[in-house]
N, C-alpha and C positions, 0 to 999 in steps of 0.2 A: 662530319658533324657527330659529336659525342651523344651517346644515349645513356639514360639512367637505368641501371639494372633494377629489375623488379625485386622487391624484398623477398627473401627466402624465409618461409615459415619453418624454422627448425623445431624439432620436438623439444619439450622442456628438459633441461638437464636433470638427471637423477640426483637427488640431494646426497651430499657426501655423508658417509657414516660418521656420526659424532664421536668424540673422544671416549665417551663412557662405554662404547662398544668395543674398544680396542683392548681385548683381553689376551693374556698370555696363555697359550695352550699348555695344559698339564702334561707331564710325561710319566705319570705314575704307572707302575707295572700293573696296577689293578685295571687300568684301561684295557690293556692287552688281554688280561685274563677274562674280562667281560666280553671282549671281542671274540675270543676263542670259544667261549661257552655258547654264545649266540650262534656262531657258525657251526659248532659241534651238534647243537640241537636243531639246527635248520629253522630258526625262528625269525620272524619279522619284528621290527621295532619301528615305532613312529619316529624315534630319534633319527634314524637314517632316512626313512621314506619321506618324511616331511621336512628334511634338511634342518632339523632343530639346531640352533646355535649353541645349545647347552650340552650337546651329547658327549663332548670330550670330558666336561666336568662330571656329568652324571655317571658315565661309565668308569671314570677314574675313582668314583666313590662306590663302585660295585653295584650300581642300580641301573635299571632300564625300564622303559614303558613298552610292554608287549602289545603288538598289533596282530589280532587274530583275524581269521576268515580270509586270509590271503593278503597280497600287496597290490591288488588291482581294485580300484574303486569304480562304482557305477555312476559316480557323479564327477563333474569337472568344475569345481569351485575356483573362483578367480584368485584366491589367496593360497591355495594348497598345492604342494609339490607332489603329493601322492599320485601315482600313475593311474590314468583313466583308460581302462581297457576292459574287454569282456573277462569277467572273473573266472578263475579256475574252480573246480569242485572243492568243497570243504574237505579238509584232511581229518580223517577219523581219529588219528593219534595226536592231534595238536594239543588237546587238553592235557594229555600225559606229558608232552614235551614242555609245555608252559609250567606245569606243576613241578617237573623235575628241575627246571631252571630256577624257580623260586626257592626250591630246597637247597640247591647247590650254592646259590647266592646268599642264603640265610636271610631272606627278606622278612621284615616285620610288617611292611606296608607295600603292597603291589598295586600298580595301576595297569588295567587291562583295557585296551581300546580296540577298535575295529574299523575297517573300511566300511563304507555304505554298501550294502548288498541288496539293492532294490530288485535284483533278479530272483531272490528267494522269497517265498510266500510270507515268511515271518521276519524278513530283513536280517536274519542271522541270530535272532533272539535265543533260540534253543541252543545254538552253538555257544553263545555267551554263558548260558546256564550251565552247560556241560563243563566248560573251562573253569568257571567259578567253583563248582562243586568239587572237581578233581583237585584244584589248588588247595581247597580247604581240607580235603581228606589227607593230602600229603603233608600239609603244613597247618596243623591245628593251631588256632590262635592268631593266624595272620590276618591283618586288616586288608580287606579287598575293596578297591575303588575301581569302578567301571566308568569309562568315558564312551558313551554310546552315540550312534547316529540317532536320528529322530524316529526311526521305524515307521515313518509316515503317520505317526501319532496313533498307531494301532493299539488298542487296549490289550488285546491278547498278548502281543509281543512285549509290551511293558510289564504285564503281569508275569510273563515267563521269566524275565530277568530278575524281577523282584522276588520270585519264588526261591531263588538261590541265595537271597538275603545278603547282598553286598552292603557293607557298612556305609559306603558313599556312592551315590549315583550322580554322575557328572554328565551333563549335556550342554554343550556350548551354544550360547546365543550368537557369538562371534562378532557381531557388530550392531549398530543402531538400526532402527526400523527403516529409515530412508535409504540406507546403503545396502540393505539385505539383498534386493534383487540383483544388484551388481556384484556383490561379494560371494553370494551362495547360489549354486546352480539350480537346486531343487528345493532345498529347505526354505521355510518361510519363518518370519519373525514370530508370528502368532502360534504357529505349530510348535516351535521350540518351547515357547512359554507354556503351551498346553501340556507338553510332555513332562516338564518339571512340575507343573501343578498336579498332574495325575499321580506322579510318583509320590508326592507329599501326601495327597489324599489317601492313597492306598497303603502307604507305609510311613506314618508320621515319625517313627523312630529313626528312619533313614536320613542321613545328612544329604541334602541335595546341593549340587555345586554347578556353577556355570562360569564361563570366561568370555571376555570381550577383548578384541584387538583394538589398539588405538593407533592413530596416525594414518587412517584411511580417508580422512576428510570430515569426520564427525565434529559437531560443535559441542561446547560444554553443556548446553541445554539438552541436546539430544542424548548425551551420555547420561545425564541426570534422569531423563525419562526412562532410559533403558534400565537403570538401577532400580527405579521405582517399580517398573514392571516386573523385574526379577523378584523383588521382595514381595510383591503382591501375589506372585506364583509360589511363594513359600521357599524361595531359594535361600540356603543358609551360608554357603561358602562361595567366595568370589575370587577370580583371578583377573588381573588387568595387566596386559603386556603390550609391548611395541610390535606392531606388524613390521615384518621384514620381507621384502620381495625375494622369493626363492630363486626365480629365474626371470629373464627378460620377457617371457611370455605371460607372466603373471601381473597382477595389478601393481602399479607403482606406489611407492611410499609418498604420501602427500606431505607428511610432517613427522619429524622426530620429536617425540615428547620428552621434555627434560625430566630427569629423576625427581626434581623438587615438585613438579606437577603430579607425578605419580604418587608421591607421598601425600599430597593434598587430597587426591582422589581416594586414597586409602582411609584417611580420616573421615571424609564425607560418607563413604560406604559403611564404615563402622558405626557412625552416628545414625545411619538409617536402619541398623539392626542386623547387619550381616554378622554371623558368628565369628567368621574368620576371613581375612582379606589379605591376599598376596598381590602387591602392586609394584611394578617396576619394569624397566625396559626389557629385561631378559626373562621376565616371568612368563611361563607357559602353563598350560593346564596341569601338567604333571610335574613341573619343576619344583623340587624340594617338597613334594606332596606329603612326605612323612613328617614335615614340620608340624602338621596338624594332627593332634592326638585327641580323638573323641572323648577319652576319659577325663581330659582336662576341662571339658566344657559341659554345660547342662544339656539335657536332651534338646534336640532341634525343635524350633518353633517357627 
């Protein structure tokens, strides 16, 4: 007598990478020059640690996003490929090495980010300040953009970074409210908004910036709500990009957003009052960051 096999519940197939992601890797010698410089100065970059899809392009153009305070994060977010382990001690000469890199690369605009350092009483804020100050001493006139963790919304930590007067203060919201507990391990939606709000209240002349990943299952209405919340917090600059699953251990992509939809999101955000919006599948927080020139815009509001 034949038996009917029980249905097997297979895991959902990972969506295939759409054609607009099939990019040709550059082979410019500048890529290897950037690679050698980073190795020579023993620096960490978010380009490598976070498995950024743009790092070939950016390094071929002689730029990189420096990641300070080590390469080990105290948090384990569902989207991020940065290593989660007990961090090492801060390196006393890191500010000097980052400054030297910006000098050798002749950067006009530098983005400095960091792992979350919840093991430190100030979350690494004083280290941020030290790096910013040394970069500016070595490279007068350089525009400095920081991409910080939330510092647990600590007022003193935020003030410490602002005291170094970065032109752009970036802290990513990452996703919409409903998905935040799933996507981010410690950070909260409202805490991130609070950080951006405090930066704007304390330093109105500083451009504030934030980014959201799309394709994690957010709805159009939820995205709109997040953009409204960012503007209410005084956020000036916005990046919208496609989430890509860095490894099988991380959150899967729910949807690949078409470039045309990214273009519509850009129009919507600009109509809401964002000073500058970068929106596209390959957009990341620091991707082509130097496309934004503060002198071309009015003071942030």
